[in-house]
Backbone of each chain as nested JSON, in Angstrom:
{
  "chains": [
    {"id": "A", "residues": [
      {"number": 1, "name": "MET", "atoms": {"N": [128.614, 97.433, 67.9], "CA": [127.485, 98.312, 68.189], "C": [126.24, 97.487, 68.501]}},
      {"number": 2, "name": "ARG", "atoms": {"N": [125.534, 97.916, 69.511], "CA": [124.34, 97.15, 69.844], "C": [123.186, 97.491, 68.922]}},
      {"number": 3, "name": "GLU", "atoms": {"N": [122.552, 96.469, 68.478], "CA": [121.436, 96.715, 67.57], "C": [120.16, 96.905, 68.37]}},
      {"number": 4, "name": "ARG", "atoms": {"N": [119.429, 97.899, 67.981], "CA": [118.188, 98.184, 68.689], "C": [117.035, 97.613, 67.885]}},
      {"number": 5, "name": "LYS", "atoms": {"N": [116.223, 96.864, 68.587], "CA": [115.08, 96.268, 67.883], "C": [114.134, 97.365, 67.397]}},
      {"number": 6, "name": "PRO", "atoms": {"N": [113.471, 97.094, 66.29], "CA": [112.628, 98.107, 65.672], "C": [111.624, 98.743, 66.631]}},
      {"number": 7, "name": "ASP", "atoms": {"N": [110.814, 97.93, 67.342], "CA": [109.822, 98.553, 68.21], "C": [109.998, 98.06, 69.633]}},
      {"number": 8, "name": "ARG", "atoms": {"N": [110.782, 98.853, 70.381], "CA": [111.008, 98.478, 71.773], "C": [110.127, 99.287, 72.71]}},
      {"number": 9, "name": "ARG", "atoms": {"N": [109.285, 100.101, 72.148], "CA": [108.454, 100.961, 72.996], "C": [107.463, 100.127, 73.789]}},
      {"number": 10, "name": "LYS", "atoms": {"N": [107.33, 100.522, 75.029], "CA": [106.375, 99.822, 75.871], "C": [104.967, 100.235, 75.49]}},
      {"number": 11, "name": "ARG", "atoms": {"N": [104.065, 99.329, 75.673], "CA": [102.682, 99.675, 75.359], "C": [102.135, 100.576, 76.46]}},
      {"number": 12, "name": "ASN", "atoms": {"N": [101.405, 101.544, 76.022], "CA": [100.813, 102.473, 76.984], "C": [99.348, 102.092, 77.16]}},
      {"number": 13, "name": "VAL", "atoms": {"N": [99.094, 101.463, 78.314], "CA": [97.758, 100.925, 78.55], "C": [96.674, 101.994, 78.497]}},
      {"number": 14, "name": "LEU", "atoms": {"N": [96.991, 103.168, 79.038], "CA": [95.967, 104.212, 79.07], "C": [95.588, 104.648, 77.667]}},
      {"number": 15, "name": "ASN", "atoms": {"N": [96.602, 104.868, 76.825], "CA": [96.292, 105.284, 75.466], "C": [95.543, 104.195, 74.713]}},
      {"number": 16, "name": "GLU", "atoms": {"N": [95.949, 102.964, 74.957], "CA": [95.276, 101.847, 74.291], "C": [93.798, 101.81, 74.627]}},
      {"number": 17, "name": "ARG", "atoms": {"N": [93.507, 102.098, 75.881], "CA": [92.107, 102.031, 76.298], "C": [91.366, 103.344, 76.061]}},
      {"number": 18, "name": "GLY", "atoms": {"N": [92.104, 104.346, 75.639], "CA": [91.471, 105.629, 75.373], "C": [91.045, 106.352, 76.636]}},
      {"number": 19, "name": "VAL", "atoms": {"N": [91.789, 106.139, 77.72], "CA": [91.465, 106.802, 78.983], "C": [92.137, 108.173, 79.007]}},
      {"number": 20, "name": "THR", "atoms": {"N": [91.344, 109.212, 79.141], "CA": [91.934, 110.541, 79.207], "C": [92.02, 111.025, 80.643]}},
      {"number": 21, "name": "ARG", "atoms": {"N": [91.084, 110.548, 81.459], "CA": [91.097, 110.938, 82.853], "C": [90.985, 109.682, 83.696]}},
      {"number": 22, "name": "VAL", "atoms": {"N": [91.977, 109.481, 84.545], "CA": [91.988, 108.259, 85.349], "C": [90.989, 108.392, 86.498]}},
      {"number": 23, "name": "ASP", "atoms": {"N": [90.133, 107.394, 86.616], "CA": [89.131, 107.401, 87.677], "C": [89.641, 106.54, 88.833]}},
      {"number": 24, "name": "TRP", "atoms": {"N": [89.667, 107.137, 90.012], "CA": [90.189, 106.391, 91.163], "C": [89.249, 105.263, 91.594]}},
      {"number": 25, "name": "LYS", "atoms": {"N": [88.054, 105.21, 91.055], "CA": [87.126, 104.141, 91.402], "C": [87.287, 102.923, 90.488]}},
      {"number": 26, "name": "ASP", "atoms": {"N": [88.048, 103.11, 89.42], "CA": [88.237, 102.027, 88.456], "C": [89.368, 101.11, 88.917]}},
      {"number": 27, "name": "THR", "atoms": {"N": [89.064, 100.267, 89.896], "CA": [90.124, 99.439, 90.483], "C": [90.676, 98.418, 89.501]}},
      {"number": 28, "name": "GLU", "atoms": {"N": [89.839, 97.975, 88.615], "CA": [90.288, 96.967, 87.644], "C": [91.438, 97.542, 86.811]}},
      {"number": 29, "name": "LEU", "atoms": {"N": [91.283, 98.793, 86.397], "CA": [92.34, 99.452, 85.62], "C": [93.57, 99.736, 86.492]}},
      {"number": 30, "name": "LEU", "atoms": {"N": [93.318, 100.254, 87.694], "CA": [94.424, 100.632, 88.559], "C": [95.271, 99.437, 88.988]}},
      {"number": 31, "name": "ARG", "atoms": {"N": [94.635, 98.287, 89.083], "CA": [95.37, 97.089, 89.49], "C": [96.471, 96.731, 88.505]}},
      {"number": 32, "name": "THR", "atoms": {"N": [96.319, 97.163, 87.273], "CA": [97.358, 96.86, 86.294], "C": [98.61, 97.693, 86.567]}},
      {"number": 33, "name": "PHE", "atoms": {"N": [98.497, 98.691, 87.443], "CA": [99.643, 99.555, 87.724], "C": [100.262, 99.317, 89.095]}},
      {"number": 34, "name": "ILE", "atoms": {"N": [99.825, 98.271, 89.764], "CA": [100.471, 97.955, 91.041], "C": [101.059, 96.548, 90.974]}},
      {"number": 35, "name": "SER", "atoms": {"N": [102.128, 96.347, 91.723], "CA": [102.759, 95.034, 91.754], "C": [101.94, 94.123, 92.658]}},
      {"number": 36, "name": "ASP", "atoms": {"N": [102.296, 92.85, 92.707], "CA": [101.518, 91.957, 93.566], "C": [101.75, 92.273, 95.032]}},
      {"number": 37, "name": "ARG", "atoms": {"N": [102.811, 93.023, 95.3], "CA": [103.055, 93.488, 96.673], "C": [102.172, 94.681, 97.01]}},
      {"number": 38, "name": "GLY", "atoms": {"N": [101.599, 95.281, 96.002], "CA": [100.752, 96.441, 96.243], "C": [101.437, 97.755, 95.956]}},
      {"number": 39, "name": "LYS", "atoms": {"N": [102.688, 97.682, 95.516], "CA": [103.424, 98.917, 95.227], "C": [103.036, 99.476, 93.859]}},
      {"number": 40, "name": "ILE", "atoms": {"N": [103.116, 100.793, 93.74], "CA": [102.844, 101.431, 92.459], "C": [104.036, 101.171, 91.533]}},
      {"number": 41, "name": "ARG", "atoms": {"N": [103.735, 100.725, 90.338], "CA": [104.812, 100.424, 89.387], "C": [105.465, 101.704, 88.892]}},
      {"number": 42, "name": "ALA", "atoms": {"N": [106.778, 101.625, 88.679], "CA": [107.541, 102.782, 88.207], "C": [107.16, 103.129, 86.772]}},
      {"number": 43, "name": "ARG", "atoms": {"N": [107.385, 104.369, 86.431], "CA": [107.061, 104.827, 85.079], "C": [107.836, 104.029, 84.033]}},
      {"number": 44, "name": "ARG", "atoms": {"N": [109.06, 103.638, 84.367], "CA": [109.847, 102.891, 83.391], "C": [109.223, 101.531, 83.121]}},
      {"number": 45, "name": "VAL", "atoms": {"N": [108.386, 101.082, 84.039], "CA": [107.686, 99.81, 83.834], "C": [106.345, 100.037, 83.142]}},
      {"number": 46, "name": "THR", "atoms": {"N": [105.639, 101.083, 83.58], "CA": [104.289, 101.298, 83.059], "C": [104.303, 101.927, 81.671]}},
      {"number": 47, "name": "GLY", "atoms": {"N": [105.371, 102.644, 81.345], "CA": [105.446, 103.282, 80.041], "C": [104.496, 104.45, 79.882]}},
      {"number": 48, "name": "LEU", "atoms": {"N": [104.061, 105.045, 80.998], "CA": [103.129, 106.164, 80.933], "C": [103.88, 107.491, 80.79]}},
      {"number": 49, "name": "THR", "atoms": {"N": [103.156, 108.499, 80.343], "CA": [103.739, 109.838, 80.297], "C": [103.768, 110.368, 81.724]}},
      {"number": 50, "name": "PRO", "atoms": {"N": [104.6, 111.378, 81.994], "CA": [104.663, 111.919, 83.352], "C": [103.284, 112.327, 83.877]}},
      {"number": 51, "name": "GLN", "atoms": {"N": [102.493, 112.961, 83.044], "CA": [101.158, 113.389, 83.479], "C": [100.285, 112.198, 83.854]}},
      {"number": 52, "name": "GLN", "atoms": {"N": [100.333, 111.191, 83.005], "CA": [99.509, 110.007, 83.26], "C": [99.964, 109.281, 84.51]}},
      {"number": 53, "name": "GLN", "atoms": {"N": [101.27, 109.163, 84.672], "CA": [101.806, 108.465, 85.831], "C": [101.36, 109.155, 87.119]}},
      {"number": 54, "name": "LYS", "atoms": {"N": [101.378, 110.477, 87.068], "CA": [100.984, 111.268, 88.225], "C": [99.509, 111.036, 88.553]}},
      {"number": 55, "name": "GLN", "atoms": {"N": [98.697, 111.034, 87.51], "CA": [97.26, 110.804, 87.685], "C": [96.999, 109.415, 88.259]}},
      {"number": 56, "name": "VAL", "atoms": {"N": [97.697, 108.432, 87.716], "CA": [97.521, 107.051, 88.174], "C": [97.943, 106.923, 89.634]}},
      {"number": 57, "name": "ALA", "atoms": {"N": [99.096, 107.532, 89.971], "CA": [99.584, 107.445, 91.342], "C": [98.582, 108.058, 92.315]}},
      {"number": 58, "name": "ALA", "atoms": {"N": [98.052, 109.216, 91.945], "CA": [97.085, 109.886, 92.816], "C": [95.824, 109.041, 92.939]}},
      {"number": 59, "name": "ALA", "atoms": {"N": [95.393, 108.447, 91.839], "CA": [94.181, 107.627, 91.84], "C": [94.366, 106.4, 92.735]}},
      {"number": 60, "name": "ILE", "atoms": {"N": [95.538, 105.786, 92.651], "CA": [95.802, 104.609, 93.472], "C": [95.775, 104.986, 94.951]}},
      {"number": 61, "name": "LYS", "atoms": {"N": [96.34, 106.147, 95.266], "CA": [96.367, 106.572, 96.668], "C": [94.967, 106.851, 97.185]}},
      {"number": 62, "name": "ASN", "atoms": {"N": [94.135, 107.427, 96.339], "CA": [92.747, 107.65, 96.743], "C": [92.041, 106.321, 96.958]}},
      {"number": 63, "name": "ALA", "atoms": {"N": [92.255, 105.413, 96.031], "CA": [91.614, 104.092, 96.122], "C": [92.065, 103.354, 97.381]}},
      {"number": 64, "name": "ARG", "atoms": {"N": [93.338, 103.527, 97.741], "CA": [93.834, 102.876, 98.954], "C": [93.111, 103.392, 100.178]}},
      {"number": 65, "name": "GLU", "atoms": {"N": [92.88, 104.689, 100.213], "CA": [92.223, 105.271, 101.385], "C": [90.842, 104.687, 101.588]}},
      {"number": 66, "name": "MET", "atoms": {"N": [90.198, 104.306, 100.479], "CA": [88.86, 103.741, 100.587], "C": [88.875, 102.214, 100.54]}},
      {"number": 67, "name": "ALA", "atoms": {"N": [90.008, 101.624, 100.848], "CA": [90.146, 100.168, 100.921], "C": [89.767, 99.46, 99.622]}},
      {"number": 68, "name": "LEU", "atoms": {"N": [89.896, 100.17, 98.508], "CA": [89.625, 99.539, 97.216], "C": [90.878, 98.812, 96.732]}},
      {"number": 69, "name": "LEU", "atoms": {"N": [92.021, 99.349, 97.137], "CA": [93.301, 98.733, 96.797], "C": [94.11, 98.599, 98.077]}},
      {"number": 70, "name": "PRO", "atoms": {"N": [94.995, 97.62, 98.127], "CA": [95.796, 97.425, 99.335], "C": [96.958, 98.407, 99.427]}},
      {"number": 71, "name": "TYR", "atoms": {"N": [97.414, 98.632, 100.636], "CA": [98.666, 99.358, 100.83], "C": [99.773, 98.327, 100.608]}},
      {"number": 72, "name": "PRO", "atoms": {"N": [100.984, 98.77, 100.284], "CA": [102.05, 97.818, 100.035], "C": [102.206, 96.869, 101.224]}},
      {"number": 73, "name": "ALA", "atoms": {"N": [102.336, 95.584, 100.913], "CA": [102.486, 94.59, 101.964], "C": [103.854, 94.74, 102.615]}},
      {"number": 74, "name": "ALA", "atoms": {"N": [103.915, 94.435, 103.888], "CA": [105.169, 94.569, 104.617], "C": [106.223, 93.627, 104.052]}},
      {"number": 75, "name": "ARG", "atoms": {"N": [107.458, 93.886, 104.416], "CA": [108.575, 93.088, 103.877], "C": [108.403, 91.594, 104.102]}},
      {"number": 76, "name": "LYS", "atoms": {"N": [109.189, 90.851, 103.375], "CA": [109.143, 89.387, 103.44], "C": [107.877, 88.896, 102.756]}},
      {"number": 77, "name": "GLY", "atoms": {"N": [108.053, 88.153, 101.717], "CA": [106.857, 87.649, 101.067], "C": [107.168, 86.844, 99.818]}}
    ]},
    {"id": "B", "residues": [
      {"number": 1, "name": "MET", "atoms": {"N": [79.393, 129.487, 95.634], "CA": [79.421, 128.871, 94.31], "C": [79.158, 127.375, 94.416]}},
      {"number": 2, "name": "SER", "atoms": {"N": [78.287, 126.947, 93.57], "CA": [77.916, 125.532, 93.575], "C": [78.901, 124.69, 92.773]}},
      {"number": 3, "name": "ARG", "atoms": {"N": [79.239, 123.541, 93.313], "CA": [80.188, 122.689, 92.597], "C": [79.732, 121.235, 92.586]}},
      {"number": 4, "name": "HIS", "atoms": {"N": [80.371, 120.47, 91.724], "CA": [80.054, 119.042, 91.662], "C": [80.96, 118.281, 92.616]}},
      {"number": 5, "name": "TYR", "atoms": {"N": [80.357, 117.401, 93.351], "CA": [81.129, 116.566, 94.26], "C": [80.728, 115.112, 94.092]}},
      {"number": 6, "name": "GLU", "atoms": {"N": [81.63, 114.291, 94.538], "CA": [81.384, 112.86, 94.502], "C": [81.742, 112.374, 95.898]}},
      {"number": 7, "name": "VAL", "atoms": {"N": [80.769, 111.799, 96.566], "CA": [81.005, 111.344, 97.932], "C": [80.907, 109.829, 97.979]}},
      {"number": 8, "name": "MET", "atoms": {"N": [81.982, 109.192, 98.381], "CA": [81.937, 107.743, 98.529], "C": [81.817, 107.412, 99.999]}},
      {"number": 9, "name": "VAL", "atoms": {"N": [80.941, 106.463, 100.302], "CA": [80.691, 106.087, 101.691], "C": [80.846, 104.578, 101.83]}},
      {"number": 10, "name": "ILE", "atoms": {"N": [81.502, 104.148, 102.887], "CA": [81.543, 102.716, 103.191], "C": [80.74, 102.506, 104.463]}},
      {"number": 11, "name": "LEU", "atoms": {"N": [79.694, 101.687, 104.36], "CA": [78.864, 101.402, 105.521], "C": [79.194, 100.027, 106.069]}},
      {"number": 12, "name": "GLU", "atoms": {"N": [78.834, 99.856, 107.333], "CA": [79.069, 98.589, 107.995], "C": [78.319, 97.465, 107.269]}},
      {"number": 13, "name": "PRO", "atoms": {"N": [78.945, 96.291, 107.139], "CA": [78.311, 95.204, 106.385], "C": [77.074, 94.612, 107.064]}},
      {"number": 14, "name": "SER", "atoms": {"N": [76.891, 94.892, 108.348], "CA": [75.749, 94.312, 109.061], "C": [74.424, 94.96, 108.66]}},
      {"number": 15, "name": "ILE", "atoms": {"N": [74.512, 96.091, 107.972], "CA": [73.295, 96.794, 107.568], "C": [72.598, 96.056, 106.432]}},
      {"number": 16, "name": "ASP", "atoms": {"N": [71.283, 96.104, 106.456], "CA": [70.488, 95.515, 105.386], "C": [70.715, 96.337, 104.108]}},
      {"number": 17, "name": "GLU", "atoms": {"N": [71.168, 95.659, 103.071], "CA": [71.5, 96.387, 101.845], "C": [70.322, 97.169, 101.259]}},
      {"number": 18, "name": "ARG", "atoms": {"N": [69.124, 96.66, 101.5], "CA": [67.958, 97.353, 100.938], "C": [67.687, 98.671, 101.661]}},
      {"number": 19, "name": "LYS", "atoms": {"N": [68.233, 98.772, 102.869], "CA": [67.963, 99.985, 103.651], "C": [69.006, 101.076, 103.413]}},
      {"number": 20, "name": "VAL", "atoms": {"N": [70.038, 100.721, 102.686], "CA": [71.134, 101.67, 102.475], "C": [70.651, 102.95, 101.802]}},
      {"number": 21, "name": "GLU", "atoms": {"N": [69.876, 102.765, 100.754], "CA": [69.414, 103.928, 100.0], "C": [68.617, 104.901, 100.875]}},
      {"number": 22, "name": "SER", "atoms": {"N": [67.674, 104.352, 101.642], "CA": [66.854, 105.23, 102.473], "C": [67.677, 105.873, 103.586]}},
      {"number": 23, "name": "THR", "atoms": {"N": [68.667, 105.134, 104.076], "CA": [69.53, 105.688, 105.123], "C": [70.319, 106.874, 104.577]}},
      {"number": 24, "name": "LEU", "atoms": {"N": [70.878, 106.679, 103.394], "CA": [71.663, 107.755, 102.782], "C": [70.775, 108.948, 102.475]}},
      {"number": 25, "name": "GLU", "atoms": {"N": [69.593, 108.644, 101.999], "CA": [68.628, 109.687, 101.629], "C": [68.407, 110.632, 102.816]}},
      {"number": 26, "name": "GLU", "atoms": {"N": [68.345, 110.027, 103.991], "CA": [68.159, 110.772, 105.233], "C": [69.248, 111.845, 105.401]}},
      {"number": 27, "name": "PHE", "atoms": {"N": [70.476, 111.434, 105.104], "CA": [71.606, 112.362, 105.244], "C": [71.645, 113.393, 104.131]}},
      {"number": 28, "name": "LEU", "atoms": {"N": [71.156, 112.979, 102.968], "CA": [71.241, 113.863, 101.807], "C": [70.274, 115.045, 101.906]}},
      {"number": 29, "name": "LYS", "atoms": {"N": [69.389, 114.972, 102.891], "CA": [68.469, 116.093, 103.111], "C": [69.243, 117.384, 103.344]}},
      {"number": 30, "name": "VAL", "atoms": {"N": [70.374, 117.244, 103.995], "CA": [71.217, 118.414, 104.289], "C": [71.533, 119.165, 102.995]}},
      {"number": 31, "name": "ILE", "atoms": {"N": [71.837, 118.386, 101.975], "CA": [72.183, 118.979, 100.695], "C": [70.973, 119.683, 100.09]}},
      {"number": 32, "name": "ARG", "atoms": {"N": [69.854, 118.992, 100.115], "CA": [68.651, 119.528, 99.484], "C": [68.163, 120.79, 100.173]}},
      {"number": 33, "name": "THR", "atoms": {"N": [68.179, 120.777, 101.503], "CA": [67.684, 121.956, 102.208], "C": [68.613, 123.147, 102.016]}},
      {"number": 34, "name": "ALA", "atoms": {"N": [69.881, 122.847, 101.672], "CA": [70.829, 123.936, 101.447], "C": [70.787, 124.42, 100.003]}},
      {"number": 35, "name": "GLY", "atoms": {"N": [69.832, 123.891, 99.261], "CA": [69.682, 124.36, 97.888], "C": [70.518, 123.603, 96.872]}},
      {"number": 36, "name": "GLY", "atoms": {"N": [71.145, 122.528, 97.314], "CA": [71.936, 121.722, 96.383], "C": [71.094, 120.613, 95.78]}},
      {"number": 37, "name": "SER", "atoms": {"N": [71.68, 119.852, 94.874], "CA": [70.923, 118.755, 94.295], "C": [71.755, 117.471, 94.329]}},
      {"number": 38, "name": "VAL", "atoms": {"N": [71.031, 116.362, 94.454], "CA": [71.672, 115.056, 94.437], "C": [71.469, 114.493, 93.038]}},
      {"number": 39, "name": "ASP", "atoms": {"N": [72.561, 114.356, 92.3], "CA": [72.431, 113.989, 90.894], "C": [72.328, 112.489, 90.656]}},
      {"number": 40, "name": "ASN", "atoms": {"N": [72.984, 111.745, 91.514], "CA": [72.961, 110.301, 91.312], "C": [73.387, 109.582, 92.589]}},
      {"number": 41, "name": "VAL", "atoms": {"N": [72.709, 108.466, 92.884], "CA": [73.107, 107.643, 94.017], "C": [73.381, 106.251, 93.476]}},
      {"number": 42, "name": "ASP", "atoms": {"N": [74.601, 105.822, 93.625], "CA": [74.996, 104.521, 93.101], "C": [75.407, 103.616, 94.252]}},
      {"number": 43, "name": "ILE", "atoms": {"N": [74.59, 102.596, 94.537], "CA": [74.918, 101.654, 95.603], "C": [75.693, 100.498, 94.972]}},
      {"number": 44, "name": "TRP", "atoms": {"N": [76.953, 100.42, 95.308], "CA": [77.771, 99.332, 94.742], "C": [77.429, 98.005, 95.403]}},
      {"number": 45, "name": "GLY", "atoms": {"N": [77.028, 98.088, 96.651], "CA": [76.721, 96.878, 97.405], "C": [77.906, 96.387, 98.208]}},
      {"number": 46, "name": "ARG", "atoms": {"N": [77.769, 95.167, 98.703], "CA": [78.793, 94.586, 99.565], "C": [80.064, 94.302, 98.773]}},
      {"number": 47, "name": "ARG", "atoms": {"N": [81.155, 94.621, 99.36], "CA": [82.439, 94.46, 98.681], "C": [83.496, 94.122, 99.694]}},
      {"number": 48, "name": "ARG", "atoms": {"N": [84.452, 93.353, 99.282], "CA": [85.542, 92.978, 100.168], "C": [86.484, 94.185, 100.317]}},
      {"number": 49, "name": "LEU", "atoms": {"N": [86.88, 94.497, 101.548], "CA": [87.812, 95.604, 101.764], "C": [89.241, 95.111, 101.539]}},
      {"number": 50, "name": "ALA", "atoms": {"N": [90.08, 95.978, 101.03], "CA": [91.471, 95.597, 100.767], "C": [92.226, 95.37, 102.076]}},
      {"number": 51, "name": "TYR", "atoms": {"N": [91.724, 95.962, 103.131], "CA": [92.293, 95.745, 104.468], "C": [91.172, 95.986, 105.456]}},
      {"number": 52, "name": "GLU", "atoms": {"N": [91.335, 95.487, 106.667], "CA": [90.25, 95.614, 107.635], "C": [90.083, 97.041, 108.128]}},
      {"number": 53, "name": "ILE", "atoms": {"N": [88.833, 97.438, 108.285], "CA": [88.528, 98.729, 108.885], "C": [87.625, 98.439, 110.079]}},
      {"number": 54, "name": "LYS", "atoms": {"N": [88.037, 98.855, 111.233], "CA": [87.286, 98.602, 112.469], "C": [86.884, 97.129, 112.575]}},
      {"number": 55, "name": "LYS", "atoms": {"N": [87.815, 96.245, 112.268], "CA": [87.608, 94.795, 112.384], "C": [86.666, 94.214, 111.333]}},
      {"number": 56, "name": "HIS", "atoms": {"N": [86.236, 95.036, 110.384], "CA": [85.372, 94.509, 109.329], "C": [86.204, 94.197, 108.101]}},
      {"number": 57, "name": "SER", "atoms": {"N": [85.89, 93.073, 107.462], "CA": [86.623, 92.745, 106.242], "C": [85.779, 93.028, 105.003]}},
      {"number": 58, "name": "GLU", "atoms": {"N": [84.516, 93.404, 105.235], "CA": [83.636, 93.766, 104.132], "C": [82.987, 95.1, 104.432]}},
      {"number": 59, "name": "GLY", "atoms": {"N": [82.463, 95.718, 103.386], "CA": [81.733, 96.959, 103.598], "C": [80.744, 97.155, 102.47]}},
      {"number": 60, "name": "ILE", "atoms": {"N": [79.736, 98.0, 102.714], "CA": [78.781, 98.319, 101.663], "C": [79.187, 99.667, 101.087]}},
      {"number": 61, "name": "TYR", "atoms": {"N": [79.485, 99.677, 99.797], "CA": [79.957, 100.895, 99.142], "C": [78.808, 101.628, 98.465]}},
      {"number": 62, "name": "ALA", "atoms": {"N": [78.87, 102.946, 98.536], "CA": [77.897, 103.765, 97.82], "C": [78.594, 105.032, 97.345]}},
      {"number": 63, "name": "VAL", "atoms": {"N": [78.237, 105.465, 96.158], "CA": [78.802, 106.691, 95.61], "C": [77.662, 107.645, 95.277]}},
      {"number": 64, "name": "VAL", "atoms": {"N": [77.759, 108.865, 95.781], "CA": [76.715, 109.851, 95.569], "C": [77.289, 111.051, 94.827]}},
      {"number": 65, "name": "ASP", "atoms": {"N": [76.635, 111.419, 93.753], "CA": [77.045, 112.613, 93.014], "C": [76.174, 113.776, 93.434]}},
      {"number": 66, "name": "ILE", "atoms": {"N": [76.827, 114.882, 93.768], "CA": [76.132, 116.025, 94.35], "C": [76.544, 117.309, 93.653]}},
      {"number": 67, "name": "THR", "atoms": {"N": [75.608, 118.227, 93.539], "CA": [75.948, 119.584, 93.125], "C": [75.488, 120.486, 94.249]}},
      {"number": 68, "name": "ALA", "atoms": {"N": [76.429, 121.125, 94.923], "CA": [76.044, 121.953, 96.066], "C": [77.159, 122.901, 96.459]}},
      {"number": 69, "name": "GLU", "atoms": {"N": [76.845, 123.721, 97.443], "CA": [77.834, 124.634, 98.003], "C": [78.803, 123.836, 98.872]}},
      {"number": 70, "name": "ALA", "atoms": {"N": [79.992, 124.35, 98.993], "CA": [81.011, 123.662, 99.789], "C": [80.556, 123.444, 101.23]}},
      {"number": 71, "name": "ASP", "atoms": {"N": [79.89, 124.443, 101.801], "CA": [79.467, 124.347, 103.197], "C": [78.492, 123.202, 103.425]}},
      {"number": 72, "name": "ALA", "atoms": {"N": [77.579, 123.016, 102.463], "CA": [76.587, 121.953, 102.59], "C": [77.273, 120.592, 102.567]}},
      {"number": 73, "name": "VAL", "atoms": {"N": [78.244, 120.455, 101.69], "CA": [78.961, 119.184, 101.566], "C": [79.771, 118.916, 102.829]}},
      {"number": 74, "name": "LYS", "atoms": {"N": [80.344, 119.975, 103.357], "CA": [81.13, 119.854, 104.574], "C": [80.257, 119.356, 105.727]}},
      {"number": 75, "name": "GLU", "atoms": {"N": [79.044, 119.905, 105.801], "CA": [78.115, 119.512, 106.845], "C": [77.7, 118.049, 106.661]}},
      {"number": 76, "name": "LEU", "atoms": {"N": [77.487, 117.652, 105.416], "CA": [77.14, 116.261, 105.129], "C": [78.264, 115.34, 105.607]}},
      {"number": 77, "name": "GLU", "atoms": {"N": [79.484, 115.702, 105.275], "CA": [80.646, 114.914, 105.682], "C": [80.699, 114.778, 107.194]}},
      {"number": 78, "name": "ARG", "atoms": {"N": [80.461, 115.894, 107.861], "CA": [80.53, 115.902, 109.326], "C": [79.494, 114.944, 109.905]}},
      {"number": 79, "name": "GLN", "atoms": {"N": [78.252, 115.056, 109.396], "CA": [77.181, 114.212, 109.926], "C": [77.44, 112.739, 109.648]}},
      {"number": 80, "name": "LEU", "atoms": {"N": [77.981, 112.46, 108.476], "CA": [78.269, 111.065, 108.142], "C": [79.335, 110.5, 109.077]}},
      {"number": 81, "name": "SER", "atoms": {"N": [80.346, 111.32, 109.339], "CA": [81.458, 110.82, 110.15], "C": [81.052, 110.579, 111.598]}},
      {"number": 82, "name": "LEU", "atoms": {"N": [79.931, 111.149, 111.999], "CA": [79.476, 110.961, 113.386], "C": [78.823, 109.596, 113.583]}},
      {"number": 83, "name": "GLN", "atoms": {"N": [78.402, 108.979, 112.488], "CA": [77.701, 107.701, 112.592], "C": [78.69, 106.552, 112.712]}},
      {"number": 84, "name": "GLU", "atoms": {"N": [78.465, 105.685, 113.695], "CA": [79.44, 104.6, 113.822], "C": [79.209, 103.485, 112.809]}},
      {"number": 85, "name": "PHE", "atoms": {"N": [78.05, 103.458, 112.173], "CA": [77.843, 102.413, 111.146], "C": [78.444, 102.823, 109.805]}},
      {"number": 86, "name": "ILE", "atoms": {"N": [79.01, 104.023, 109.775], "CA": [79.708, 104.445, 108.565], "C": [81.208, 104.297, 108.808]}},
      {"number": 87, "name": "LEU", "atoms": {"N": [81.805, 103.396, 108.043], "CA": [83.207, 103.07, 108.277], "C": [84.137, 104.139, 107.747]}},
      {"number": 88, "name": "ARG", "atoms": {"N": [83.79, 104.701, 106.582], "CA": [84.674, 105.681, 105.981], "C": [83.936, 106.475, 104.908]}},
      {"number": 89, "name": "THR", "atoms": {"N": [84.396, 107.711, 104.719], "CA": [83.817, 108.509, 103.634], "C": [84.954, 109.215, 102.911]}},
      {"number": 90, "name": "LYS", "atoms": {"N": [84.686, 109.58, 101.676], "CA": [85.665, 110.341, 100.914], "C": [84.905, 111.243, 99.959]}},
      {"number": 91, "name": "THR", "atoms": {"N": [85.288, 112.51, 99.956], "CA": [84.648, 113.468, 99.065], "C": [85.663, 113.98, 98.065]}},
      {"number": 92, "name": "VAL", "atoms": {"N": [85.285, 113.939, 96.816], "CA": [86.17, 114.393, 95.754], "C": [85.398, 115.376, 94.89]}},
      {"number": 93, "name": "ARG", "atoms": {"N": [86.092, 116.424, 94.463], "CA": [85.413, 117.404, 93.605], "C": [85.529, 116.978, 92.156]}},
      {"number": 94, "name": "ARG", "atoms": {"N": [84.455, 117.175, 91.426], "CA": [84.497, 116.855, 90.002], "C": [84.366, 118.133, 89.206]}},
      {"number": 95, "name": "GLU", "atoms": {"N": [85.103, 118.178, 88.123], "CA": [85.07, 119.379, 87.277], "C": [83.767, 119.446, 86.49]}},
      {"number": 96, "name": "THR", "atoms": {"N": [83.356, 118.3, 86.003], "CA": [82.159, 118.26, 85.163], "C": [81.14, 117.298, 85.737]}},
      {"number": 97, "name": "VAL", "atoms": {"N": [79.936, 117.333, 85.191], "CA": [78.908, 116.392, 85.629], "C": [79.308, 115.008, 85.138]}},
      {"number": 98, "name": "PRO", "atoms": {"N": [79.231, 114.004, 86.044], "CA": [79.666, 112.66, 85.66], "C": [78.753, 111.95, 84.648]}},
      {"number": 99, "name": "HIS", "atoms": {"N": [78.068, 110.919, 85.085], "CA": [77.165, 110.118, 84.253], "C": [77.801, 109.521, 83.018]}},
      {"number": 100, "name": "ALA", "atoms": {"N": [78.171, 110.372, 82.076], "CA": [78.717, 109.879, 80.808], "C": [79.921, 108.966, 81.046]}},
      {"number": 101, "name": "ALA", "atoms": {"N": [80.711, 109.311, 82.071], "CA": [81.906, 108.54, 82.348], "C": [81.581, 107.168, 82.939]}},
      {"number": 102, "name": "LYS", "atoms": {"N": [80.452, 107.076, 83.586], "CA": [80.071, 105.838, 84.267], "C": [79.658, 104.761, 83.263]}},
      {"number": 103, "name": "ALA", "atoms": {"N": [80.311, 103.609, 83.372], "CA": [79.983, 102.528, 82.438], "C": [78.912, 101.603, 83.011]}}
    ]}
  ]
}
């Protein structure tokens, strides 16, 4: 039987910082949710709740439109 | 019905940063004459763009908080988009008055 380590839960950055509403202008925070390629990190990586993940994704997309964050870089890199 | 809006504007980097406020003020008259109010004007200043817009790699960012009717905001957006020194604008509705959230 595989043993499960006591605390394998991922840290939830939003809860840690006490963010209740994600601001699309907060690029410093949003950058923690994108890969170096510029892609939005999956929920299984970010450890966010579905609601939070949705908010973050929408915020990143808004930020991209205003050139605050990059769009995913093209293949090869 | 009056609502809270947040309008972000990216201006061309060739503009004198000190003139940004007065330039924006000119456009914000639309809001005031329509009975709305401008709650806050935040000039972020020159910032590197994540990608080029109209061959510019930098832009001057400004965020304006407004309380007004939808029509007034729409007209503001239209007038802003007509200016070629304005690279991009984005209007977002806010549920509550900001300020407190701003660090």
